[in-house]
FIVOLUM-935459 format. One record per residue (C-alpha): residue in three letters; x, y, z. Coordinates in steps of 0.2 Angstrom, whole numbers, padded with zeros to 4 digits, always signed. Last residue first. Layout:
<atoms>
AlaXYZ/...
</atoms>
This chain:
<atoms>
Lys+0200-0095-0407/Glu+0207-0085-0421/Ala+0195-0088-0438/Gly+0202-0098-0451/Lys+0184-0102-0458/Asp+0171-0090-0450/Tyr+0159-0101-0438/Tyr+0167-0095-0422/Gly+0168-0076-0427/Leu+0164-0070-0409/Thr+0146-0065-0414/Lys+0143-0082-0420/Ala+0150-0091-0406/Leu+0139-0078-0394/Glu+0124-0085-0405/Leu+0129-0102-0403/Ile+0129-0099-0383/Glu+0112-0091-0383/Arg+0103-0105-0392/Thr+0110-0118-0382/Lys+0107-0111-0364/Val+0121-0121-0356/Arg+0119-0129-0339/Trp+0129-0124-0324/Pro+0126-0139-0310/Gly+0115-0136-0295/Ser+0118-0124-0281/Arg+0102-0112-0282/Glu+0094-0118-0267/Ile+0078-0128-0263/Arg+0078-0135-0245/Phe+0068-0150-0241/Val+0069-0157-0223/Leu+0062-0175-0218/Glu+0060-0179-0199/Asp+0056-0198-0199/Gly+0041-0201-0187/Ala+0036-0216-0200/Lys+0051-0223-0209/Val+0059-0216-0225/Lys+0068-0225-0238/Val+0076-0215-0252/Glu+0079-0219-0270/Arg+0064-0220-0279/Glu+0066-0212-0297/Gly+0057-0199-0304/Asp+0069-0184-0301/Leu+0071-0190-0284/Ala+0058-0201-0277/Val+0056-0202-0258/Met+0050-0218-0251/Gly+0038-0225-0240/Ser+0033-0226-0221/Val+0019-0217-0213/Asp+0016-0200-0206/Ala+0033-0194-0210/Val+0037-0177-0201/Met+0038-0162-0211/Thr+0050-0148-0214/Phe+0051-0136-0228/Pro+0068-0127-0227/Glu+0071-0109-0232/Gly+0085-0107-0243/Leu+0076-0102-0259/Pro+0058-0098-0256/Gln+0045-0110-0256/Ile+0028-0107-0265/Lys+0014-0114-0258/Ala+0001-0129-0262/Asp-0007-0135-0243/Asp-0019-0146-0253/Ile-0020-0155-0270/Tyr-0032-0170-0276/Leu-0025-0177-0290/Glu-0033-0184-0308/Glu-0022-0191-0320/Met-0018-0189-0338/Val-0007-0201-0346/Gly-0002-0200-0364/Ala+0015-0199-0360/Ala+0018-0199-0340/Ile+0011-0188-0325/Pro+0001-0177-0338/Ala-0010-0166-0325/Arg-0028-0165-0320/Val-0031-0155-0305/Ile-0044-0156-0290/Arg-0042-0144-0276/Ser-0047-0152-0260/Lys-0061-0150-0248/Arg-0060-0169-0244/Gly-0051-0178-0258/Asp-0038-0190-0249/Ser-0024-0178-0251/Val-0008-0175-0262/Ala+0002-0161-0254/Met+0011-0147-0262/Thr+0027-0139-0263/Phe+0035-0125-0274/Gly+0052-0117-0280/Phe+0059-0100-0278/Asp+0071-0089-0286/Asp+0063-0090-0302/Thr+0075-0093-0317/Asp+0071-0111-0320/Arg+0053-0106-0320/Ile+0038-0111-0309/Ile+0021-0111-0314/Glu+0008-0115-0302/Val-0007-0127-0299/Cys-0004-0137-0316/Gly+0015-0134-0315/Ala+0014-0144-0299/Val+0006-0159-0308/Ala+0018-0155-0322/Ser+0032-0157-0309/Phe+0028-0175-0307/Gly+0030-0180-0325/Ile+0028-0173-0342/Ser+0032-0154-0344/Ala+0020-0141-0354/Pro+0009-0139-0338/His+0026-0131-0330/Ala+0034-0134-0314/Arg+0052-0129-0307/Thr+0063-0133-0291/Val+0049-0145-0286/Val+0045-0151-0268/Phe+0028-0164-0270/Arg+0021-0173-0256/Arg+0010-0188-0253/Leu+0010-0200-0269/Ser+0004-0217-0270/Lys-0012-0217-0280/Ala-0001-0208-0294/Asp+0005-0226-0297/Trp+0021-0224-0310/Ile+0035-0221-0299/Ala+0051-0226-0307/Lys+0063-0237-0295/Ser+0058-0253-0305/Gly+0055-0261-0286/Ala+0060-0246-0275/Tyr+0051-0253-0260/Leu+0038-0246-0247/Gln+0027-0237-0257/Asp+0019-0222-0247/Ser+0027-0209-0259/Leu+0036-0193-0255/Val+0041-0184-0271/Ala+0058-0173-0274/Asp+0057-0164-0290/Ile+0068-0156-0303/Leu+0087-0157-0299/Ala+0086-0169-0285/Ile+0098-0171-0270/Asp+0103-0183-0258/Cys+0104-0187-0240/Phe+0111-0173-0229/Ser+0108-0178-0210/Gly+0096-0168-0197/Asn+0084-0182-0196/Ile+0081-0185-0215/Tyr+0091-0169-0225/Leu+0085-0169-0244/Glu+0091-0156-0255/Val+0082-0149-0270/Arg+0091-0142-0284/Lys+0093-0125-0295/Asp+0100-0122-0310/Arg+0116-0111-0313/Ile+0112-0103-0328/Cys+0125-0103-0344/Cys+0128-0092-0359/Ser+0146-0088-0353/His+0150-0100-0339/Gly+0170-0098-0340/Gly+0177-0105-0357/Ile+0175-0099-0375/Met+0181-0116-0382/Ser+0171-0126-0371/Ala+0156-0119-0371/Ser+0157-0118-0390/Ala+0162-0136-0392/Ala+0147-0140-0380/Ala+0135-0129-0391/Met+0142-0136-0408/Gly+0139-0155-0401/Ala+0124-0151-0395/Val+0118-0144-0411/Thr+0125-0159-0422/Gly+0115-0170-0409/Glu+0098-0162-0412/Val+0092-0156-0396/Met+0076-0163-0386/Val+0080-0158-0368/Pro+0087-0163-0352/Tyr+0080-0156-0336/Val+0061-0161-0339/Asn+0062-0178-0345/Asn+0049-0191-0341/Thr+0056-0205-0351/Gly+0075-0204-0356/Thr+0085-0199-0372/Ser+0085-0180-0369/Val+0100-0171-0372/Pro+0108-0160-0357/Val+0122-0149-0361/Leu+0132-0148-0345/Pro+0144-0135-0338/Thr+0160-0140-0328/Glu+0160-0132-0311/Lys+0156-0143-0298/Val+0154-0161-0306/Gly+0149-0178-0300/Lys+0133-0175-0293/Ala+0126-0166-0308/Val+0131-0181-0317/Ala+0119-0192-0307/Arg+0104-0179-0308/Cys+0106-0178-0326/Thr+0106-0196-0327/Gly+0089-0196-0317/Asp+0082-0183-0328/Gly+0085-0192-0344/Gly+0098-0198-0354/Leu+0111-0192-0366/Val+0122-0178-0355/Val+0135-0169-0364/Ile+0149-0162-0354/Cys+0159-0145-0355/Gly+0176-0139-0354/Ala+0184-0155-0350/Gly+0198-0152-0340/Leu+0203-0171-0335/Lys+0197-0169-0317/Glu+0180-0163-0325/Met+0180-0179-0336/Gly+0183-0189-0321/Ala+0170-0181-0311/Ala+0158-0183-0325/Ala+0163-0203-0327/Cys+0161-0206-0308/Glu+0143-0198-0307/Ser+0138-0208-0324/Asp+0145-0223-0317/Tyr+0136-0220-0301/Ala+0119-0222-0308/Ser+0122-0241-0310/Ala+0130-0254-0321/Ser+0144-0253-0307/Leu+0158-0249-0321/Lys+0177-0249-0315/Met+0185-0234-0324/Asp+0196-0231-0337/Leu+0188-0217-0348/Val+0184-0219-0366/Glu+0196-0208-0376/Ile+0190-0201-0392/Lys+0205-0191-0402/Ala+0197-0179-0413/Thr+0200-0181-0433/Leu+0187-0194-0438/Val+0179-0194-0453/Arg+0188-0209-0461/Glu+0171-0218-0462/Ile+0180-0233-0452/Ser+0187-0221-0439/Leu+0169-0214-0437/Glu+0163-0232-0433/Glu+0176-0236-0423/Ala+0177-0221-0412/Val+0156-0221-0410/Arg+0158-0240-0406/His+0170-0238-0393/Gly+0161-0223-0385/Val+0145-0232-0385/Arg+0151-0249-0377/Phe+0135-0257-0374/Thr+0140-0259-0357/Asp+0147-0242-0352/Pro+0162-0232-0353/Met+0159-0213-0351/Phe+0167-0206-0365/Tyr+0180-0190-0367/Val+0181-0181-0384/Ile+0198-0173-0387/Glu+0202-0161-0401/Ile+0188-0149-0400/Gly+0190-0136-0415/Met+0172-0133-0420/Ala+0173-0147-0434/Gln+0178-0158-0418/Ala+0163-0153-0409/Ala+0151-0156-0424/Leu+0158-0172-0428/Val+0159-0178-0410/Ile+0141-0174-0407/Arg+0134-0181-0423/Lys+0143-0197-0418/Ser+0134-0196-0400/Ile+0117-0195-0407/Asn+0120-0211-0418/Val+0127-0220-0404/Lys+0112-0215-0395/Glu+0101-0221-0410/Asn+0109-0238-0406/Asn+0106-0238-0388/Asp+0086-0237-0391/Ile+0076-0221-0390/Val+0059-0228-0384/Thr+0045-0215-0386/Ala+0033-0216-0370/Tyr+0014-0222-0371/Ser+0010-0225-0353/Val+0012-0241-0342/Leu+0025-0253-0352/Arg+0037-0238-0356/Arg+0035-0232-0337/Ile+0043-0247-0331/Asp+0061-0240-0335/Lys+0071-0241-0351/Gly+0072-0223-0357/Ser+0090-0222-0349/Ala+0100-0238-0346/Pro+0112-0235-0360/Asn+0118-0219-0352/Ala+0127-0208-0363/Val+0139-0197-0354/Ile+0150-0188-0367/Gly+0165-0176-0362/Ile+0172-0161-0370/Ser+0189-0156-0376/Lys+0201-0142-0380/Met+0220-0147-0379/
</atoms>
């Protein structure tokens, strides 16, 4: 039976950057509405089962109840039976469970942090990342119907047609693998996680990014104002934030409506597979895709390595064009 998964993070888009910038709020009711459109489009394309991550807002249950009352649900909706931690681990665990159940594609409703968690849970299942977070680079704004069509097409066609294997940053501390980031790993001199999201640019020390563009919002946009790095490029970028002496001054959109000036030094291309090594001169934290996750002590050796070993990501327009070529929109077509 053809199936897809939906990971809808009820916590995405609710961090401190809502208070210190002008970011849009996408509430959980809208996540339910987006999920309903995904389900309706996917079942119209031939998907028979839609798996949902369980969550405190009961997104999957609400979708099933509302579509059943409206008498438009034909696919089976199954909310995974798993213990909730109310943390990013739920997204990781749900994604792993969906892959184990044979979901052909997973739609992720969240921000960069949610996509990072899902990426840690899957090995080969392609993702359709839909932006409902704050500073989003990895997920994009996609209408729910289109996301459902793309996920269904990827599942029905199978394999990794119209997908790209994304890059990721791998972080090692004192010789041991620690964690990953899909977009950026940023060292700051802040000592505590607090709200997790970094919003004070004065605390930043070092950037390592897999992609960068000034059209993004967030810390990868700072790098993008120095060098444009695309998802297809087989390299990343690294640079340091300095105290301003003999430095390049860059203005960049670090948050919605917030342009910040930073002093940049030691900016250079980072080839895939080549380690970037540094010794932390102060204690602080490494933010992975915008969220402070890893504590470091002065004297720790940090190694950042960019590899093309991230998740498979569906290229939405291309998969829909392929589905059209294969006749998936023709009524009664063999699939």
